[in-house]
LOTI-865167 format. One record per atom (N, C-alpha, C, CB): residue in one letter; x negated, y, z. Coordinates in steps of 0.02 Angstrom, whole numbers, padded with zeros to 5 digits, always signed. Glycine has a CB too. Example, Ala and Ser with C-alpha at 12.3 -4.5 7.8 and 13.67 -1.06 7.14 Angstrom:
! residues 2
A-00660-00284+00390
A-00615-00225+00390
A-00660-00165+00390
A-00565-00224+00452
S-00642-00112+00354
S-00684-00053+00357
S-00645+00002+00394
S-00704-00030+00286
END
This chain:
! residues 307
M-04740+05873+03638
M-04767+05814+03670
M-04757+05754+03624
M-04735+05802+03738
T-04807+05714+03617
T-04804+05657+03572
T-04776+05597+03608
T-04873+05642+03544
A-04726+05565+03577
A-04698+05505+03606
A-04746+05447+03599
A-04631+05487+03573
R-04744+05401+03646
R-04787+05342+03643
R-04758+05292+03594
R-04796+05311+03712
P-04800+05250+03564
P-04775+05200+03516
P-04721+05157+03548
P-04833+05156+03492
G-04667+05145+03509
G-04614+05102+03532
G-04561+05138+03571
G-04641+05048+03573
D-04568+05203+03582
D-04519+05241+03620
D-04483+05289+03574
D-04552+05279+03678
H-04418+05286+03576
H-04377+05330+03535
H-04383+05401+03561
H-04303+05307+03535
P-04380+05453+03518
P-04380+05521+03543
P-04322+05531+03592
P-04374+05571+03485
A-04332+05575+03639
A-04282+05584+03692
A-04214+05600+03662
A-04303+05640+03741
A-04163+05565+03686
A-04095+05575+03661
A-04063+05633+03697
A-04054+05512+03669
A-04002+05652+03673
A-03965+05705+03706
A-03953+05685+03779
A-03897+05719+03671
G-03965+05732+03824
G-03957+05718+03895
G-04022+05701+03928
G-03908+05663+03905
A-04076+05692+03890
A-04141+05678+03920
A-04182+05742+03920
A-04179+05622+03881
Q-04218+05753+03975
Q-04258+05814+03982
Q-04331+05797+03973
Q-04246+05847+04050
R-04364+05830+03926
R-04436+05824+03920
R-04468+05881+03959
R-04459+05825+03845
G-04521+05867+03993
G-04556+05920+04028
G-04630+05909+04025
G-04533+05924+04100
R-04668+05961+04014
R-04741+05958+04020
R-04761+06005+04075
R-04777+05976+03952
M-04802+05980+04121
M-04821+06019+04179
M-04867+06076+04159
M-04853+05975+04231
A-04847+06137+04177
A-04886+06195+04156
A-04954+06198+04189
A-04847+06258+04170
A-04957+06185+04255
A-05019+06193+04291
A-05063+06130+04288
A-05005+06211+04363
V-05034+06073+04270
V-05070+06010+04266
V-05056+05981+04197
V-05050+05960+04324
P-05093+06001+04145
P-05074+05987+04076
P-05072+05914+04057
P-05121+06021+04031
H-05102+05870+04097
H-05099+05799+04079
H-05040+05763+04111
H-05163+05766+04100
D-05001+05798+04152
D-04942+05769+04184
D-04880+05786+04143
D-04934+05794+04256
W-04837+05736+04132
W-04774+05750+04095
W-04720+05702+04120
W-04785+05742+04019
Y-04659+05717+04103
Y-04603+05675+04122
Y-04546+05683+04072
Y-04578+05691+04193
R-04502+05634+04070
R-04438+05637+04035
R-04386+05607+04081
R-04441+05599+03965
Y-04326+05633+04078
Y-04274+05611+04124
Y-04208+05600+04086
Y-04264+05662+04181
W-04169+05551+04109
W-04105+05535+04078
W-04056+05516+04134
W-04111+05477+04026
R-03993+05535+04125
R-03942+05519+04175
R-03878+05498+04140
R-03929+05579+04222
S-03848+05444+04164
S-03785+05420+04136
S-03729+05467+04157
S-03771+05348+04159
D-03682+05475+04113
D-03624+05516+04127
D-03568+05472+04155
D-03600+05554+04063
G-03554+05479+04218
G-03498+05443+04247
G-03516+05382+04288
G-03454+05423+04194
E-03580+05363+04293
E-03599+05308+04336
E-03668+05320+04366
E-03598+05241+04297
P-03682+05290+04424
P-03746+05304+04458
P-03804+05267+04426
P-03741+05285+04532
L-03829+05294+04371
L-03883+05263+04334
L-03927+05318+04305
L-03857+05216+04278
E-03990+05321+04325
E-04036+05371+04301
E-04102+05338+04281
E-04048+05426+04354
A-04139+05371+04238
A-04203+05343+04214
A-04254+05398+04208
A-04194+05306+04147
M-04316+05383+04229
M-04371+05429+04223
M-04429+05395+04188
M-04393+05456+04292
Y-04463+05431+04144
Y-04523+05407+04110
Y-04575+05461+04120
Y-04511+05391+04033
A-04632+05444+04149
A-04679+05497+04169
A-04751+05472+04169
A-04661+05523+04238
H-04796+05521+04162
H-04867+05509+04170
H-04893+05561+04219
H-04905+05513+04101
F-04925+05538+04273
F-04952+05583+04323
F-05025+05566+04336
F-04911+05578+04389
E-05065+05619+04337
E-05135+05612+04356
E-05148+05650+04422
E-05181+05639+04301
Q-05116+05707+04431
Q-05129+05748+04489
Q-05070+05752+04538
Q-05147+05817+04467
H-05010+05741+04514
H-04952+05747+04558
H-04953+05693+04612
H-04887+05742+04518
V-04938+05713+04673
V-04933+05667+04730
V-04862+05671+04758
V-04986+05685+04785
Y-04829+05615+04761
Y-04761+05613+04789
Y-04764+05616+04865
Y-04724+05549+04766
H-04725+05661+04893
H-04715+05663+04965
H-04671+05604+04985
H-04684+05731+04988
R-04678+05582+05046
R-04638+05525+05069
R-04563+05542+05065
R-04657+05506+05142
H-04526+05498+05032
H-04455+05510+05022
H-04421+05443+05008
H-04442+05560+04964
S-04356+05444+05000
S-04320+05383+04980
S-04261+05404+04936
S-04295+05343+05043
H-04229+05354+04906
H-04171+05365+04864
H-04112+05325+04892
H-04186+05345+04790
E-04052+05349+04877
E-03992+05312+04896
E-03982+05251+04852
E-03930+05357+04893
T-04018+05247+04798
T-04010+05195+04747
T-04062+05140+04754
T-04014+05226+04678
Y-04052+05087+04716
Y-04107+05041+04701
Y-04152+05077+04651
Y-04082+04972+04673
S-04217+05075+04662
S-04264+05107+04616
S-04311+05052+04590
S-04304+05165+04650
L-04303+05035+04527
L-04340+04980+04496
L-04381+05008+04439
L-04292+04924+04470
G-04446+04998+04441
G-04490+05028+04392
G-04543+04980+04366
G-04523+05089+04420
V-04573+04999+04310
V-04627+04960+04280
V-04685+05008+04266
V-04604+04925+04215
T-04745+04989+04287
T-04804+05028+04270
T-04827+05008+04200
T-04861+05016+04323
D-04831+05056+04155
D-04852+05042+04086
D-04927+05044+04078
D-04820+05093+04038
D-04958+05096+04107
D-05031+05106+04102
D-05058+05131+04168
D-05049+05155+04044
G-05121+05116+04181
G-05154+05141+04241
G-05128+05106+04303
G-05143+05216+04248
A-05132+05140+04360
A-05110+05111+04423
A-05087+05165+04470
A-05167+05070+04455
Q-05034+05150+04507
Q-05006+05195+04556
Q-05011+05163+04625
Q-04932+05213+04540
S-05037+05200+04674
S-05040+05176+04743
S-04987+05212+04784
S-05110+05188+04773
F-04962+05178+04834
F-04911+05208+04878
F-04908+05169+04943
F-04842+05210+04843
T-04876+05199+04992
T-04862+05164+05055
T-04787+05152+05059
T-04888+05204+05116
C-04769+05095+05085
C-04698+05077+05092
C-04694+05022+05144
C-04667+05053+05024
R-04647+05030+05191
R-04635+04980+05244
R-04698+04966+05284
R-04609+04915+05214
G-04736+05019+05298
G-04793+05014+05342
G-04856+04986+05313
G-04775+04973+05399
A-04859+04979+05246
A-04919+04950+05215
A-04933+04986+05150
A-04910+04875+05204
G-04997+04981+05127
G-05016+05010+05064
G-05008+04960+05007
G-05088+05035+05067
H-04990+04985+04948
H-04978+04943+04889
H-05005+04978+04827
H-04903+04926+04881
T-05020+04940+04776
T-05040+04967+04712
T-05004+04929+04656
T-05117+04964+04702
S-04974+04966+04611
S-04941+04937+04553
S-04983+04954+04492
S-04867+04963+04545
S-05011+04904+04460
S-05051+04914+04400
S-05010+04895+04338
S-05116+04874+04403
A-05039+04903+04280
A-05003+04893+04217
A-04969+04825+04215
A-05050+04901+04158
G-04904+04826+04198
G-04865+04765+04192
G-04829+04744+04255
G-04909+04710+04171
M-04844+04776+04311
M-04813+04757+04375
M-04748+04796+04385
M-04861+04769+04433
V-04705+04768+04427
V-04639+04797+04442
V-04640+04827+04512
V-04583+04743+04435
M-04612+04887+04518
M-04600+04917+04583
M-04526+04910+04600
M-04622+04993+04584
A-04511+04885+04659
A-04442+04871+04678
A-04428+04900+04747
A-04428+04795+04677
F-04392+04956+04748
F-04374+04989+04811
F-04300+04978+04825
F-04391+05065+04808
N-04285+04954+04885
N-04216+04949+04907
N-04189+05019+04922
N-04210+04904+04969
P-04123+05028+04925
P-04096+05093+04945
P-04124+05115+05013
P-04019+05090+04949
D-04143+05177+05017
D-04170+05207+05078
D-04238+05178+05099
D-04121+05199+05135
D-04275+05152+05051
D-04343+05129+05062
D-04391+05188+05057
D-04363+05072+05012
P-04419+05214+05111
P-04465+05271+05105
P-04530+05251+05071
P-04479+05300+05174
H-04554+05294+05028
H-04617+05282+04993
H-04646+05348+04970
H-04607+05234+04933
D-04710+05348+04954
D-04743+05406+04925
D-04775+05383+04860
D-04796+05437+04974
G-04828+05414+04836
G-04859+05388+04775
G-04911+05436+04748
G-04807+05375+04723
W-04965+05407+04719
W-05017+05448+04689
W-05056+05404+04640
W-05065+05478+04743
A-05093+05436+04595
A-05133+05398+04546
A-05189+05362+04581
A-05160+05446+04492
A-05199+05298+04563
A-05252+05258+04593
A-05318+05266+04558
A-05232+05185+04592
G-05320+05301+04501
G-05382+05312+04464
G-05381+05378+04428
G-05394+05255+04414
E-05437+05397+04400
E-05443+05463+04368
E-05397+05470+04308
E-05514+05476+04347
G-05381+05415+04274
G-05339+05419+04215
G-05265+05425+04230
G-05350+05360+04172
G-05246+05421+04293
G-05176+05426+04311
G-05137+05362+04295
G-05145+05484+04276
F-05073+05368+04292
F-05030+05311+04278
F-04968+05334+04239
F-05009+05276+04345
T-04943+05289+04199
T-04881+05300+04161
T-04831+05248+04184
T-04892+05297+04084
Y-04770+05269+04200
Y-04722+05220+04225
Y-04651+05239+04205
Y-04727+05215+04301
R-04608+05189+04208
R-04536+05197+04196
R-04500+05179+04261
R-04512+05151+04136
M-04451+05219+04279
M-04413+05205+04339
M-04339+05209+04324
M-04433+05253+04396
L-04302+05160+04349
L-04229+05159+04344
L-04200+05165+04414
L-04204+05094+04309
H-04151+05210+04422
H-04116+05218+04485
H-04044+05193+04475
H-04116+05293+04510
I-04027+05139+04510
I-03963+05106+04502
I-03925+05109+04568
I-03971+05033+04477
G-03867+05140+04568
G-03827+05146+04630
G-03806+05078+04656
G-03767+05188+04618
P-03804+05069+04723
P-03783+05004+04751
P-03715+04982+04727
P-03783+05008+04826
E-03668+05031+04718
E-03601+05012+04695
E-03602+04986+04624
E-03555+05072+04699
L-03647+05013+04582
L-03654+04987+04514
L-03686+04918+04515
L-03695+05036+04470
M-03737+04910+04556
M-03769+04844+04564
M-03718+04792+04587
M-03827+04849+04615
A-03677+04810+04636
A-03627+04763+04662
A-03576+04745+04608
A-03591+04793+04723
G-03555+04795+04568
G-03506+04782+04516
G-03533+04735+04464
G-03485+04847+04484
V-03595+04745+04443
V-03625+04701+04392
V-03631+04630+04419
V-03695+04728+04371
L-03653+04622+04481
L-03661+04555+04510
L-03593+04522+04521
L-03699+04559+04576
A-03542+04560+04540
A-03476+04532+04549
A-03448+04505+04483
A-03428+04584+04578
D-03464+04539+04428
D-03442+04514+04362
D-03472+04445+04347
D-03462+04564+04307
A-03533+04434+04372
A-03568+04371+04357
A-03550+04316+04406
A-03642+04382+04359
T-03541+04332+04470
T-03532+04281+04521
T-03463+04282+04553
T-03584+04288+04574
G-03425+04336+04541
G-03361+04344+04574
G-03369+04380+04640
G-03329+04277+04585
P-03320+04423+04658
P-03325+04461+04721
P-03314+04414+04780
P-03273+04519+04722
P-03340+04434+04839
P-03384+04492+04849
P-03456+04474+04832
P-03380+04517+04922
A-03491+04520+04799
A-03560+04508+04781
A-03606+04531+04836
A-03577+04543+04714
R-03655+04490+04853
R-03703+04508+04905
R-03758+04550+04874
R-03732+04445+04939
L-03770+04608+04900
L-03822+04651+04873
L-03891+04622+04889
L-03816+04723+04900
P-03936+04622+04840
P-04003+04594+04853
P-04046+04643+04892
P-04037+04578+04786
L-04096+04615+04926
L-04147+04655+04960
L-04214+04627+04940
L-04137+04655+05038
F-04260+04670+04920
F-04326+04649+04899
F-04372+04645+04959
F-04355+04696+04845
A-04406+04589+04967
A-04451+04580+05023
A-04516+04618+05013
A-04466+04507+05034
E-04538+04626+04950
E-04600+04660+04934
E-04587+04714+04882
E-04653+04610+04909
P-04619+04772+04888
P-04606+04826+04840
P-04646+04822+04775
P-04621+04891+04873
V-04693+04774+04770
V-04730+04764+04707
V-04724+04691+04688
V-04805+04786+04715
L-04703+04679+04626
L-04692+04610+04602
L-04730+04599+04538
L-04616+04597+04592
H-04755+04538+04530
H-04781+04517+04465
H-04728+04471+04435
H-04852+04480+04472
D-04688+04498+04391
D-04631+04462+04362
D-04622+04485+04290
D-04566+04473+04404
P-04656+04453+04242
P-04653+04476+04172
P-04582+04478+04144
P-04695+04431+04129
E-04539+04430+04163
E-04471+04431+04137
E-04433+04492+04161
E-04434+04367+04157
L-04437+04506+04226
L-04403+04565+04253
L-04431+04629+04222
L-04409+04567+04331
A-04497+04633+04215
A-04528+04691+04184
A-04502+04701+04113
A-04605+04685+04184
R-04495+04647+04076
R-04471+04652+04007
R-04399+04676+04005
R-04476+04584+03971
R-04357+04652+04050
R-04287+04673+04050
R-04279+04745+04072
R-04245+04626+04095
L-04320+04766+04121
L-04316+04836+04142
L-04339+04883+04086
L-04359+04847+04205
R-04392+04864+04051
R-04416+04905+03995
R-04362+04910+03941
R-04481+04876+03966
A-04330+04854+03926
A-04279+04854+03873
A-04221+04900+03892
A-04254+04783+03860
L-04199+04897+03954
L-04145+04941+03976
L-04167+05014+03975
L-04122+04922+04047
H-04227+05027+04000
H-04252+05096+04001
H-04255+05125+03931
H-04321+05098+04034
R-04282+05088+03883
R-04288+05112+03815
R-04219+05124+03783
R-04328+05063+03772
A-04171+05081+03798
A-04104+05089+03771
A-04071+05152+03798
A-04061+05028+03787
L-04080+05165+03863
L-04052+05226+03893
L-04082+05288+03861
L-04063+05226+03969
A-04149+05289+03856
A-04183+05348+03829
A-04167+05359+03755
A-04258+05342+03840
A-04154+05305+03719
A-04141+05310+03648
A-04068+05325+03631
A-04163+05247+03614
G-04025+05328+03682
G-03955+05341+03669
G-03920+05282+03636
G-03947+05402+03626
A-03937+05221+03657
A-03907+05161+03628
A-03832+05160+03642
A-03941+05098+03657
P-03793+05124+03600
P-03721+05119+03611
P-03705+05092+03680
P-03689+05074+03558
A-03647+05112+03707
A-03629+05094+03775
A-03627+05019+03786
A-03561+05124+03792
L-03601+04981+03737
L-03598+04909+03746
L-03668+04879+03752
L-03561+04877+03687
R-03715+04903+03711
R-03783+04878+03715
R-03814+04895+03783
R-03825+04908+03658
R-03804+04956+03808
R-03830+04976+03873
R-03801+04931+03928
R-03814+05049+03888
D-03736+04917+03925
D-03704+04876+03976
D-03733+04806+03976
D-03629+04873+03965
E-03746+04778+03917
E-03774+04711+03913
E-03844+04709+03943
E-03776+04688+03840
L-03884+04759+03926
L-03953+04761+03952
L-03954+04774+04027
L-03994+04814+03916
L-03906+04815+04051
L-03901+04828+04123
L-03884+04764+04160
L-03848+04882+04137
A-03836+04726+04134
A-03816+04663+04167
A-03875+04615+04169
A-03757+04632+04130
A-03913+04610+04115
A-03970+04564+04113
A-04023+04585+04163
A-03999+04561+04042
A-04037+04650+04167
A-04088+04674+04213
A-04067+04665+04286
A-04103+04748+04200
V-04004+04680+04301
V-03980+04673+04370
V-03981+04600+04392
V-03909+04701+04376
R-03959+04555+04348
R-03959+04484+04366
R-04030+04458+04377
R-03924+04442+04311
S-04076+04480+04335
S-04146+04460+04343
S-04175+04486+04408
S-04188+04485+04284
A-04159+04549+04425
A-04183+04578+04488
A-04154+04542+04548
A-04166+04652+04491
A-04089+04526+04545
A-04057+04492+04601
A-04086+04423+04612
A-03981+04487+04589
R-04103+04387+04559
R-04133+04321+04566
R-04201+04327+04601
R-04141+04287+04498
R-04238+04378+04584
R-04304+04386+04615
R-04299+04408+04688
R-04346+04437+04576
A-04250+04451+04703
A-04244+04476+04771
A-04218+04423+04819
A-04197+04537+04773
A-04164+04389+04799
A-04136+04334+04838
A-04117+04353+04910
A-04185+04277+04840
G-04103+04417+04921
G-04078+04439+04986
G-04126+04430+05044
G-04017+04402+05001
S-04192+04433+05030
S-04241+04416+05081
S-04275+04476+05112
S-04292+04371+05052
G-04256+04536+05094
G-04290+04595+05119
G-04266+04617+05188
G-04282+04651+05071
R-04301+04666+05215
R-04284+04693+05281
R-04238+04752+05273
R-04348+04713+05320
Q-04182+04750+05308
Q-04133+04804+05306
Q-04159+04864+05345
Q-04065+04780+05333
P-04159+04924+05315
P-04180+04983+05354
P-04139+04991+05417
P-04174+05047+05311
G-04171+05011+05471
G-04136+05020+05534
G-04135+04959+05578
G-04067+05041+05521
A-04171+04906+05557
A-04174+04846+05598
A-04234+04849+05645
A-04178+04783+05553
G-04236+04805+05693
G-04294+04800+05737
G-04283+04834+05804
G-04353+04830+05703
A-04335+04830+05845
A-04332+04860+05912
A-04321+04935+05907
A-04396+04844+05951
G-04281+04960+05953
G-04268+05032+05953
G-04215+05054+05904
G-04330+05069+05939
A-04185+05006+05868
A-04136+05025+05817
A-04076+05063+05845
A-04112+04962+05782
P-04047+05043+05902
P-03990+05082+05928
P-04006+05155+05942
P-03963+05049+05992
V-04065+05167+05969
V-04087+05236+05982
V-04095+05274+05916
V-04154+05237+06021
A-04126+05241+05867
A-04136+05273+05802
A-04070+05288+05768
A-04179+05229+05757
R-04022+05242+05773
R-03957+05252+05741
R-03920+05311+05772
R-03914+05189+05746
Q-03924+05319+05837
Q-03891+05375+05870
Q-03920+05442+05845
Q-03897+05370+05946
A-03987+05444+05839
A-04018+05505+05814
A-03999+05517+05741
A-04094+05500+05821
R-03998+05464+05701
R-03980+05472+05631
R-03909+05497+05622
R-03990+05406+05593
E-03863+05471+05663
E-03793+05493+05659
E-03787+05567+05672
E-03750+05454+05708
L-03825+05592+05721
L-03824+05664+05736
L-03851+05704+05677
L-03864+05679+05799
I-03907+05681+05647
I-03936+05717+05591
I-03889+05717+05532
I-04004+05686+05570
R-03857+05660+05517
R-03811+05656+05461
R-03751+05702+05471
R-03787+05584+05451
A-03729+05708+05533
A-03671+05751+05547
A-03688+05825+05545
A-03641+05733+05614
R-03752+05842+05559
R-03770+05913+05566
R-03832+05931+05525
R-03782+05929+05639
Y-03842+05898+05468
Y-03905+05908+05431
Y-03913+05979+05405
Y-03909+05860+05374
L-03859+06017+05398
L-03864+06086+05375
L-03882+06134+05432
L-03799+06108+05342
A-03875+06112+05493
A-03887+06154+05552
A-03958+06145+05578
A-03837+06139+05607
E-03979+06189+05622
E-04044+06181+05656
E-04035+06127+05710
E-04069+06248+05687
I-04078+06078+05709
I-04076+06024+05758
I-04145+06019+05791
I-04056+05955+05725
S-04146+06016+05857
S-04209+06012+05893
S-04222+05941+05916
S-04209+06060+05953
A-04285+05927+05935
A-04302+05862+05964
A-04262+05850+06028
A-04377+05857+05977
G-04249+05905+06064
G-04208+05898+06125
G-04137+05877+06110
G-04208+05963+06163
D-04109+05902+06054
D-04041+05881+06035
D-04039+05806+06021
D-04018+05920+05972
L-04090+05781+05986
L-04092+05709+05970
L-04101+05668+06033
L-04148+05694+05921
A-04144+05692+06079
A-04155+05656+06141
A-04091+05653+06183
A-04210+05690+06182
A-04053+05708+06185
A-03991+05709+06223
A-03940+05661+06192
A-03963+05780+06226
A-03936+05659+06125
A-03888+05615+06091
A-03903+05542+06103
A-03887+05630+06016
A-03968+05525+06106
A-03988+05455+06113
A-03999+05435+06186
A-04052+05443+06074
G-04002+05484+06231
G-04013+05469+06301
G-04082+05443+06316
G-03963+05418+06324
R-04131+05464+06276
R-04201+05443+06286
R-04246+05504+06281
R-04221+05389+06234
S-04311+05495+06294
S-04357+05551+06289
S-04369+05569+06216
S-04423+05533+06323
R-04395+05629+06205
R-04408+05652+06136
R-04458+05605+06102
R-04436+05724+06136
F-04509+05584+06138
F-04559+05540+06109
F-04529+05473+06091
F-04618+05531+06158
A-04487+05445+06135
A-04456+05380+06122
A-04411+05383+06062
A-04417+05357+06184
V-04374+05438+06053
V-04330+05445+05996
V-04370+05450+05932
V-04284+05506+06003
H-04422+05490+05933
H-04464+05499+05873
H-04496+05432+05853
H-04520+05552+05886
R-04523+05396+05901
R-04555+05332+05887
R-04505+05281+05860
R-04589+05304+05949
A-04446+05278+05890
A-04395+05230+05867
A-04371+05248+05797
A-04336+05229+05916
F-04363+05312+05783
F-04338+05334+05717
F-04388+05315+05662
F-04324+05410+05717
V-04451+05330+05673
V-04502+05315+05623
V-04507+05240+05612
V-04571+05344+05643
S-04503+05201+05667
S-04507+05129+05661
S-04448+05100+05622
S-04509+05097+05731
A-04388+05128+05633
A-04328+05102+05601
A-04321+05124+05529
A-04267+05122+05640
Y-04338+05187+05514
Y-04322+05215+05448
Y-04382+05237+05407
Y-04276+05273+05457
G-04442+05234+05436
G-04501+05251+05397
G-04511+05324+05383
G-04500+05215+05334
L-04470+05367+05412
L-04475+05440+05405
L-04469+05471+05473
L-04419+05467+05357
T-04498+05531+05481
T-04487+05569+05543
T-04416+05597+05540
T-04539+05625+05551
P-04386+05615+05597
P-04320+05647+05595
P-04319+05710+05552
P-04299+05663+05666
G-04373+05749+05554
G-04375+05810+05513
G-04376+05795+05438
G-04435+05851+05530
D-04415+05744+05418
D-04416+05724+05348
D-04348+05698+05326
D-04470+05670+05337
Y-04314+05662+05370
Y-04248+05635+05353
Y-04197+05691+05344
Y-04224+05586+05407
Q-04199+05741+05388
Q-04153+05797+05380
Q-04165+05833+05314
Q-04160+05846+05439
R-04228+05844+05297
R-04244+05877+05234
R-04223+05835+05174
R-04319+05893+05230
L-04230+05769+05180
L-04209+05725+05126
L-04133+05730+05115
L-04229+05653+05142
L-04094+05733+05169
L-04022+05741+05161
L-04005+05808+05127
L-03987+05737+05230
R-04043+05859+05143
R-04032+05924+05111
R-04050+05920+05037
R-04074+05978+05145
L-04104+05884+05020
L-04123+05876+04950
L-04069+05838+04912
L-04190+05839+04945
R-04041+05786+04942
R-03989+05748+04909
R-03927+05791+04897
R-03971+05686+04950
A-03911+05833+04946
A-03854+05878+04938
A-03867+05928+04882
A-03839+05916+05003
A-03927+05956+04880
A-03944+06003+04827
A-03943+05969+04759
A-04013+06033+04839
R-03967+05908+04755
R-03968+05870+04692
R-03897+05860+04666
R-04003+05802+04702
T-03851+05844+04711
T-03781+05834+04691
T-03751+05900+04665
T-03739+05808+04750
L-03765+05955+04699
L-03740+06020+04677
L-03769+06040+04609
L-03755+06074+04729
I-03834+06028+04601
I-03868+06046+04538
I-03839+06005+04480
I-03944+06035+04544
A-03827+05940+04493
A-03799+05898+04440
A-03729+05920+04422
A-03798+05825+04463
A-03694+05950+04469
A-03626+05975+04455
A-03626+06042+04420
A-03587+05980+04520
G-03685+06072+04409
G-03689+06135+04374
G-03696+06197+04418
G-03631+06143+04332
E-03704+06187+04483
E-03712+06243+04529
E-03777+06281+04512
E-03712+06219+04603
P-03777+06347+04510
P-03840+06384+04502
P-03889+06362+04557
P-03828+06460+04505
I-03953+06358+04538
I-04002+06329+04583
I-04009+06370+04647
I-04069+06323+04548
A-04008+06436+04641
A-04014+06478+04701
A-03955+06465+04749
A-04016+06552+04683
A-03895+06457+04721
A-03836+06443+04762
A-03841+06374+04793
A-03773+06450+04721
A-03865+06324+04754
A-03874+06257+04780
A-03923+06256+04838
A-03897+06209+04724
A-03977+06295+04832
A-04026+06300+04885
A-03994+06327+04949
A-04084+06344+04865
A-03956+06380+04943
A-03924+06411+05001
A-03873+06364+05033
A-03891+06477+04982
R-03834+06330+04992
R-03781+06287+05017
R-03808+06223+05048
R-03733+06270+04962
S-03869+06203+05031
S-03896+06141+05057
S-03948+06151+05112
S-03927+06101+05000
G-03954+06212+05136
G-03994+06224+05195
G-04066+06245+05184
G-03995+06164+05234
F-04085+06262+05122
F-04153+06285+05108
F-04156+06361+05114
F-04176+06262+05037
T-04215+06386+05129
T-04224+06457+05140
T-04207+06496+05077
T-04295+06473+05162
D-04231+06473+05020
D-04218+06506+04956
D-04233+06457+04900
D-04260+06571+04949
Q-04227+06480+04837
Q-04239+06436+04780
Q-04311+06411+04778
Q-04223+06474+04716
S-04358+06453+04797
S-04428+06432+04796
S-04440+06375+04845
S-04474+06491+04813
H-04410+06381+04904
H-04416+06328+04955
H-04388+06262+04929
H-04380+06349+05020
L-04329+06264+04899
L-04300+06204+04870
L-04345+06176+04815
L-04230+06219+04842
S-04370+06219+04771
S-04409+06196+04714
S-04473+06161+04736
S-04427+06255+04668
R-04505+06187+04788
R-04566+06155+04813
R-04553+06083+04835
R-04597+06195+04870
W-04501+06074+04875
W-04487+06008+04902
W-04455+05962+04850
W-04442+06013+04962
F-04416+05989+04805
F-04386+05949+04751
F-04442+05919+04708
F-04339+05992+04708
G-04492+05960+04691
G-04547+05935+04651
G-04589+05885+04688
G-04590+05992+04630
R-04602+05896+04751
R-04643+05849+04790
R-04611+05780+04796
R-04656+05877+04859
C-04545+05779+04801
C-04510+05716+04812
C-04483+05684+04748
C-04453+05727+04859
Y-04467+05724+04697
Y-04437+05696+04637
Y-04480+05703+04575
Y-04371+05729+04625
G-04537+05737+04580
G-04583+05740+04524
G-04562+05788+04469
G-04591+05674+04495
M-04512+05829+04479
M-04490+05877+04429
M-04456+05935+04466
M-04441+05844+04377
T-04445+05989+04431
T-04414+06048+04462
T-04338+06042+04461
T-04436+06112+04426
P-04303+06079+04503
P-04230+06079+04500
P-04203+06100+04431
P-04201+06125+04553
G-04237+06149+04400
G-04214+06171+04334
G-04220+06117+04282
G-04253+06232+04312
A-04276+06080+04283
A-04285+06025+04236
A-04234+05971+04248
A-04356+05997+04241
Y-04219+05956+04310
Y-04169+05905+04325
Y-04101+05927+04300
Y-04166+05891+04401
Q-04083+05989+04311
Q-04018+06013+04289
Q-04011+06011+04213
Q-04006+06084+04314
R-04064+06029+04178
R-04061+06026+04105
R-04056+05954+04080
R-04122+06060+04074
A-04084+05907+04118
A-04080+05837+04098
A-04009+05809+04106
A-04128+05795+04138
V-03978+05826+04163
V-03913+05797+04177
V-03855+05838+04149
V-03904+05789+04251
R-03870+05900+04130
R-03819+05943+04097
R-03852+05973+04035
R-03793+05999+04146
P-03855+05934+03981
P-03895+05953+03922
P-03871+06016+03887
P-03896+05898+03874
G-03813+06042+03903
G-03790+06104+03871
G-03825+06165+03896
G-03717+06111+03882
I-03862+06158+03952
I-03898+06216+03980
I-03959+06230+03936
I-03920+06202+04054
A-03969+06294+03920
A-04024+06312+03875
A-04091+06293+03907
A-04022+06388+03860
P-04136+06261+03868
P-04200+06240+03895
P-04248+06299+03903
P-04232+06188+03851
D-04293+06292+03950
D-04349+06339+03955
D-04409+06300+03979
D-04332+06398+04004
R-04462+06335+03997
R-04523+06300+04016
R-04512+06257+04078
R-04579+06351+04028
A-04538+06196+04076
A-04535+06152+04134
A-04598+06162+04174
A-04527+06078+04113
A-04589+06184+04236
A-04647+06198+04279
A-04673+06135+04311
A-04630+06249+04332
A-04732+06140+04339
A-04761+06085+04376
A-04721+06073+04440
A-04835+06098+04393
P-04722+06011+04466
P-04688+05999+04530
P-04711+06049+04583
P-04700+05927+04553
G-04663+06078+04618
G-04680+06126+04669
G-04677+06198+04645
G-04748+06112+04695
Q-04676+06209+04578
Q-04672+06277+04552
Q-04599+06294+04538
Q-04715+06285+04488
V-04583+06358+04542
V-04516+06381+04526
V-04509+06384+04450
V-04501+06451+04558
P-04457+06353+04420
P-04450+06354+04348
P-04432+06423+04322
P-04398+06303+04326
END
C-alpha cells in the first residue's frame, strides 16, 4: 500500500490493512503503550459503521472526501478539513457521502488522559470538556490533531508526542467549553439509568426486555423508549457494545481471539469478527497485530470477515 504524501511509513506498533473484499478500503492503526491513546488512519468507500460509541474522546479530521453519520438525533457530514468531535459514549455510525469515499484520521483519547493534560495546564481539578456539536470547522484544531496523529504514526520521540498531545487537548477544550449534552440526561433518565445498571452488571448473561422492565418498574415499551432517548442506543445494542469493549480489552492483552469471543459473550470467533468490523472498521486479528506488534502478520480481512 502506498503512503500518502507527508505521512511517514507506519512505525512499529502500527497495523496496515488492505480490505480483501473491498480493494479500495484500507486502514492503519496505532496504540500507545501504557496510556489510553489510539490513532486510526483509514480510507473507506464501501464500509458502513454500525451505530456504536467509544469510552474515549474521539477526535478526527477528514482529509479527503466526505463522511456522513448520525449522532445525537441528527444527521451530519464532515468534509475535507472539518473536525469530528465525539464525547465519550456518543453513539454514531458512518458511511461515505460520495462515490469516492473518504479518508480520515481519528484519535481516541481516554477521559483520564484528557483530564491529566488539562490539570497540568489549569491545575486540578480539571473540568472535562463536552462538545455541543459533532462536526466543527476549526482549522487550528484540525492542524493540531493532524500534527499529533502524524507524530504517533511516525513513532516520534515521547517528549514530542507529549507536547503535541497537550497542544491538541488544550485546543479541543477551548473549542468545547463544556457546552455539550451529557449522555443520560433528559426526560426518562432515571428509568434509563436503572436499565443500564442492570445491563452493565449482567452484560455477559441473557437479559430480556421483561428483566429490564422489572428492574425499572415500567413497561417494556417505556424502558426501551427512555433508554434510546437517554443513550442513543437500544438496550440490545448497548449490551453488545459492552461485550465488544470486553473483547477488545482481552485482545489487546494478548488473549487468543476465539477465547476472547467466548469470554465476552459472543457465540464464536466469527460472530465477534462480524460485529468488531462493523463497529471498529477492522478485524479483531488486525487490531491485535496493531496493539501487539510481535504477533506475526497475516492478511487483513475486510470488516466483518474472519481474519
